C-alpha positions as protocol buffer text, in pm:
chain_id: "A"
residue {
  index: 1
  type: MET
  ca { x: 2035 y: 12910 z: -3797 }
}
residue {
  index: 2
  type: SER
  ca { x: 1875 y: 12756 z: -3473 }
}
residue {
  index: 3
  type: PHE
  ca { x: 2089 y: 12754 z: -3174 }
}
residue {
  index: 4
  type: LEU
  ca { x: 1846 y: 12498 z: -3000 }
}
residue {
  index: 5
  type: GLN
  ca { x: 2017 y: 12178 z: -2836 }
}
residue {
  index: 6
  type: ILE
  ca { x: 1952 y: 11877 z: -3033 }
}
residue {
  index: 7
  type: GLU
  ca { x: 1960 y: 11541 z: -2855 }
}
residue {
  index: 8
  type: GLU
  ca { x: 2091 y: 11231 z: -3044 }
}
residue {
  index: 9
  type: ALA
  ca { x: 2087 y: 10872 z: -2907 }
}
residue {
  index: 10
  type: ASP
  ca { x: 2425 y: 10738 z: -2791 }
}
residue {
  index: 11
  type: ASP
  ca { x: 2445 y: 10373 z: -2716 }
}
residue {
  index: 12
  type: TRP
  ca { x: 2766 y: 10423 z: -2530 }
}
residue {
  index: 13
  type: LEU
  ca { x: 2721 y: 10103 z: -2321 }
}
residue {
  index: 14
  type: ARG
  ca { x: 2666 y: 9878 z: -2621 }
}
residue {
  index: 15
  type: HIS
  ca { x: 2975 y: 9694 z: -2523 }
}
residue {
  index: 16
  type: GLY
  ca { x: 2955 y: 9732 z: -2155 }
}
residue {
  index: 17
  type: ASN
  ca { x: 3155 y: 9933 z: -1899 }
}
residue {
  index: 18
  type: PRO
  ca { x: 3443 y: 9739 z: -1740 }
}
residue {
  index: 19
  type: TRP
  ca { x: 3443 y: 9960 z: -1429 }
}
residue {
  index: 20
  type: GLU
  ca { x: 3071 y: 9919 z: -1363 }
}
residue {
  index: 21
  type: LYS
  ca { x: 2945 y: 9629 z: -1146 }
}
residue {
  index: 22
  type: ALA
  ca { x: 2580 y: 9517 z: -1125 }
}
residue {
  index: 23
  type: ARG
  ca { x: 2488 y: 9459 z: -752 }
}
residue {
  index: 24
  type: PRO
  ca { x: 2182 y: 9238 z: -784 }
}
residue {
  index: 25
  type: GLU
  ca { x: 2205 y: 9148 z: -412 }
}
residue {
  index: 26
  type: PHE
  ca { x: 2099 y: 9520 z: -336 }
}
residue {
  index: 27
  type: MET
  ca { x: 1821 y: 9512 z: -581 }
}
residue {
  index: 28
  type: LEU
  ca { x: 1497 y: 9667 z: -423 }
}
residue {
  index: 29
  type: PRO
  ca { x: 1132 y: 9675 z: -516 }
}
residue {
  index: 30
  type: VAL
  ca { x: 1002 y: 10019 z: -591 }
}
residue {
  index: 31
  type: HIS
  ca { x: 612 y: 10077 z: -586 }
}
residue {
  index: 32
  type: PHE
  ca { x: 416 y: 10304 z: -814 }
}
residue {
  index: 33
  type: TYR
  ca { x: 47 y: 10385 z: -814 }
}
residue {
  index: 34
  type: GLY
  ca { x: -186 y: 10183 z: -586 }
}
residue {
  index: 35
  type: SER
  ca { x: -403 y: 10311 z: -291 }
}
residue {
  index: 36
  type: VAL
  ca { x: -365 y: 10344 z: 80 }
}
residue {
  index: 37
  type: GLU
  ca { x: -576 y: 10116 z: 304 }
}
residue {
  index: 38
  type: HIS
  ca { x: -624 y: 10218 z: 665 }
}
residue {
  index: 39
  type: THR
  ca { x: -706 y: 9935 z: 902 }
}
residue {
  index: 40
  type: GLU
  ca { x: -685 y: 9884 z: 1285 }
}
residue {
  index: 41
  type: ALA
  ca { x: -368 y: 9702 z: 1232 }
}
residue {
  index: 42
  type: GLY
  ca { x: -222 y: 10008 z: 1042 }
}
residue {
  index: 43
  type: THR
  ca { x: -179 y: 10144 z: 708 }
}
residue {
  index: 44
  type: LYS
  ca { x: -91 y: 9953 z: 390 }
}
residue {
  index: 45
  type: TRP
  ca { x: -1 y: 10069 z: 44 }
}
residue {
  index: 46
  type: ILE
  ca { x: -199 y: 9810 z: -182 }
}
residue {
  index: 47
  type: ASN
  ca { x: -256 y: 9743 z: -547 }
}
residue {
  index: 48
  type: THR
  ca { x: 79 y: 9888 z: -656 }
}
residue {
  index: 49
  type: GLN
  ca { x: 279 y: 9850 z: -982 }
}
residue {
  index: 50
  type: VAL
  ca { x: 626 y: 9712 z: -873 }
}
residue {
  index: 51
  type: VAL
  ca { x: 961 y: 9794 z: -1053 }
}
residue {
  index: 52
  type: LEU
  ca { x: 1294 y: 9658 z: -944 }
}
residue {
  index: 53
  type: ALA
  ca { x: 1569 y: 9889 z: -882 }
}
residue {
  index: 54
  type: LEU
  ca { x: 1909 y: 9730 z: -980 }
}
residue {
  index: 55
  type: PRO
  ca { x: 2210 y: 9920 z: -859 }
}
residue {
  index: 56
  type: TYR
  ca { x: 2535 y: 9949 z: -1060 }
}
residue {
  index: 57
  type: ASP
  ca { x: 2849 y: 10062 z: -868 }
}
residue {
  index: 58
  type: THR
  ca { x: 3144 y: 10240 z: -1041 }
}
residue {
  index: 59
  type: PRO
  ca { x: 3459 y: 10314 z: -842 }
}
residue {
  index: 60
  type: VAL
  ca { x: 3561 y: 10691 z: -864 }
}
residue {
  index: 61
  type: PRO
  ca { x: 3919 y: 10742 z: -761 }
}
residue {
  index: 62
  type: GLY
  ca { x: 4022 y: 11074 z: -587 }
}
residue {
  index: 63
  type: TYR
  ca { x: 4285 y: 11295 z: -723 }
}
residue {
  index: 64
  type: LEU
  ca { x: 4625 y: 11266 z: -570 }
}
residue {
  index: 65
  type: ASN
  ca { x: 4502 y: 11073 z: -266 }
}
residue {
  index: 66
  type: ASN
  ca { x: 4431 y: 10721 z: -157 }
}
residue {
  index: 67
  type: THR
  ca { x: 4057 y: 10758 z: -160 }
}
residue {
  index: 68
  type: VAL
  ca { x: 3807 y: 10576 z: -391 }
}
residue {
  index: 69
  type: ASN
  ca { x: 3450 y: 10662 z: -369 }
}
residue {
  index: 70
  type: THR
  ca { x: 3152 y: 10455 z: -523 }
}
residue {
  index: 71
  type: MET
  ca { x: 2918 y: 10616 z: -757 }
}
residue {
  index: 72
  type: ARG
  ca { x: 2582 y: 10415 z: -755 }
}
residue {
  index: 73
  type: LEU
  ca { x: 2352 y: 10436 z: -1063 }
}
residue {
  index: 74
  type: TRP
  ca { x: 2027 y: 10270 z: -1085 }
}
residue {
  index: 75
  type: SER
  ca { x: 1839 y: 10069 z: -1366 }
}
residue {
  index: 76
  type: ALA
  ca { x: 1471 y: 9991 z: -1365 }
}
residue {
  index: 77
  type: ARG
  ca { x: 1374 y: 9628 z: -1424 }
}
residue {
  index: 78
  type: ALA
  ca { x: 1045 y: 9443 z: -1448 }
}
residue {
  index: 79
  type: PRO
  ca { x: 986 y: 9182 z: -1177 }
}
residue {
  index: 80
  type: ASN
  ca { x: 889 y: 8936 z: -1476 }
}
residue {
  index: 81
  type: ASP
  ca { x: 1056 y: 8974 z: -1820 }
}
residue {
  index: 82
  type: PHE
  ca { x: 794 y: 8789 z: -2015 }
}
residue {
  index: 83
  type: ASN
  ca { x: 436 y: 8690 z: -1983 }
}
residue {
  index: 84
  type: LEU
  ca { x: 394 y: 8345 z: -2127 }
}
residue {
  index: 85
  type: ARG
  ca { x: 17 y: 8339 z: -2098 }
}
residue {
  index: 86
  type: ASP
  ca { x: -1 y: 8649 z: -2319 }
}
residue {
  index: 87
  type: PHE
  ca { x: 239 y: 8510 z: -2555 }
}
residue {
  index: 88
  type: ASN
  ca { x: 57 y: 8183 z: -2584 }
}
residue {
  index: 89
  type: VAL
  ca { x: -265 y: 8349 z: -2687 }
}
residue {
  index: 90
  type: GLY
  ca { x: -77 y: 8543 z: -2965 }
}
residue {
  index: 91
  type: ASP
  ca { x: -48 y: 8887 z: -2784 }
}
residue {
  index: 92
  type: TYR
  ca { x: 332 y: 8920 z: -2829 }
}
residue {
  index: 93
  type: ILE
  ca { x: 342 y: 9293 z: -2755 }
}
residue {
  index: 94
  type: GLN
  ca { x: 147 y: 9255 z: -2424 }
}
residue {
  index: 95
  type: ALA
  ca { x: 385 y: 8956 z: -2339 }
}
residue {
  index: 96
  type: VAL
  ca { x: 664 y: 9209 z: -2309 }
}
residue {
  index: 97
  type: LEU
  ca { x: 486 y: 9536 z: -2236 }
}
residue {
  index: 98
  type: ASP
  ca { x: 564 y: 9524 z: -1856 }
}
residue {
  index: 99
  type: ARG
  ca { x: 930 y: 9477 z: -1909 }
}
residue {
  index: 100
  type: ASN
  ca { x: 940 y: 9758 z: -2166 }
}
residue {
  index: 101
  type: LEU
  ca { x: 726 y: 10002 z: -1936 }
}
residue {
  index: 102
  type: ALA
  ca { x: 960 y: 9937 z: -1647 }
}
residue {
  index: 103
  type: GLU
  ca { x: 1296 y: 9977 z: -1846 }
}
residue {
  index: 104
  type: ASN
  ca { x: 1175 y: 10293 z: -2003 }
}
residue {
  index: 105
  type: ILE
  ca { x: 1191 y: 10460 z: -1656 }
}
residue {
  index: 106
  type: SER
  ca { x: 1575 y: 10448 z: -1674 }
}
residue {
  index: 107
  type: ARG
  ca { x: 1630 y: 10427 z: -2053 }
}
residue {
  index: 108
  type: VAL
  ca { x: 1681 y: 10809 z: -2098 }
}
residue {
  index: 109
  type: LEU
  ca { x: 1795 y: 11018 z: -1807 }
}
residue {
  index: 110
  type: TYR
  ca { x: 1641 y: 11342 z: -1907 }
}
residue {
  index: 111
  type: PRO
  ca { x: 1329 y: 11293 z: -2120 }
}
residue {
  index: 112
  type: ASN
  ca { x: 1165 y: 11552 z: -2319 }
}
residue {
  index: 113
  type: ASP
  ca { x: 913 y: 11714 z: -2073 }
}
residue {
  index: 114
  type: ASN
  ca { x: 696 y: 11831 z: -2376 }
}
residue {
  index: 115
  type: VAL
  ca { x: 571 y: 11500 z: -2477 }
}
residue {
  index: 116
  type: SER
  ca { x: 194 y: 11471 z: -2354 }
}
residue {
  index: 117
  type: ASP
  ca { x: 46 y: 11201 z: -2153 }
}
residue {
  index: 118
  type: GLN
  ca { x: -184 y: 11105 z: -2453 }
}
residue {
  index: 119
  type: ALA
  ca { x: 123 y: 11053 z: -2689 }
}
residue {
  index: 120
  type: CYS
  ca { x: 264 y: 10780 z: -2472 }
}
residue {
  index: 121
  type: PHE
  ca { x: 212 y: 10592 z: -2136 }
}
residue {
  index: 122
  type: LEU
  ca { x: 539 y: 10737 z: -1987 }
}
residue {
  index: 123
  type: SER
  ca { x: 542 y: 11093 z: -2086 }
}
residue {
  index: 124
  type: GLY
  ca { x: 839 y: 11323 z: -2029 }
}
residue {
  index: 125
  type: ASN
  ca { x: 694 y: 11472 z: -1700 }
}
residue {
  index: 126
  type: ARG
  ca { x: 575 y: 11128 z: -1575 }
}
residue {
  index: 127
  type: SER
  ca { x: 899 y: 10976 z: -1677 }
}
residue {
  index: 128
  type: SER
  ca { x: 1104 y: 11225 z: -1492 }
}
residue {
  index: 129
  type: LEU
  ca { x: 878 y: 11189 z: -1164 }
}
residue {
  index: 130
  type: PHE
  ca { x: 918 y: 10804 z: -1200 }
}
residue {
  index: 131
  type: GLN
  ca { x: 1297 y: 10848 z: -1217 }
}
residue {
  index: 132
  type: LYS
  ca { x: 1309 y: 11068 z: -916 }
}
residue {
  index: 133
  type: HIS
  ca { x: 1098 y: 10820 z: -725 }
}
residue {
  index: 134
  type: LEU
  ca { x: 1308 y: 10525 z: -838 }
}
residue {
  index: 135
  type: PHE
  ca { x: 1652 y: 10692 z: -766 }
}
residue {
  index: 136
  type: SER
  ca { x: 1567 y: 10822 z: -418 }
}
residue {
  index: 137
  type: SER
  ca { x: 1329 y: 10543 z: -285 }
}
residue {
  index: 138
  type: HIS
  ca { x: 1634 y: 10318 z: -188 }
}
residue {
  index: 139
  type: LYS
  ca { x: 1709 y: 10562 z: 82 }
}
residue {
  index: 140
  type: ALA
  ca { x: 1385 y: 10462 z: 256 }
}
residue {
  index: 141
  type: HIS
  ca { x: 1525 y: 10108 z: 279 }
}
residue {
  index: 142
  type: THR
  ca { x: 1872 y: 10203 z: 418 }
}
């Protein structure tokens, strides 16, 4: 008998969460990849891939007090859900690829770190790094 932990998918948000409120007014762009360009005017981060970080707020009431805190969770979204040009030439997978890659960042909170980079674009290690960058980058904007 193996005593290893086995993960199973649980679509617990299939019907939504009545306490969770999407906050699109606080959505922020998060940049990945790219390069740094040094000019006389300053330094720029260029040629990046942009993912939108959409916050969701959930009230968390305190125990035996009048305090309610807010827990903010983040979801990754693509700037464009659908590429009509790719779709019109018959490349249906490419038409939604950017959306799927962006959403994969927050699809699974603790991905398996043993998946190699060759096995998928967003391996476990890379996915964890992307998640940390997505979840913490909003602090730079506040």
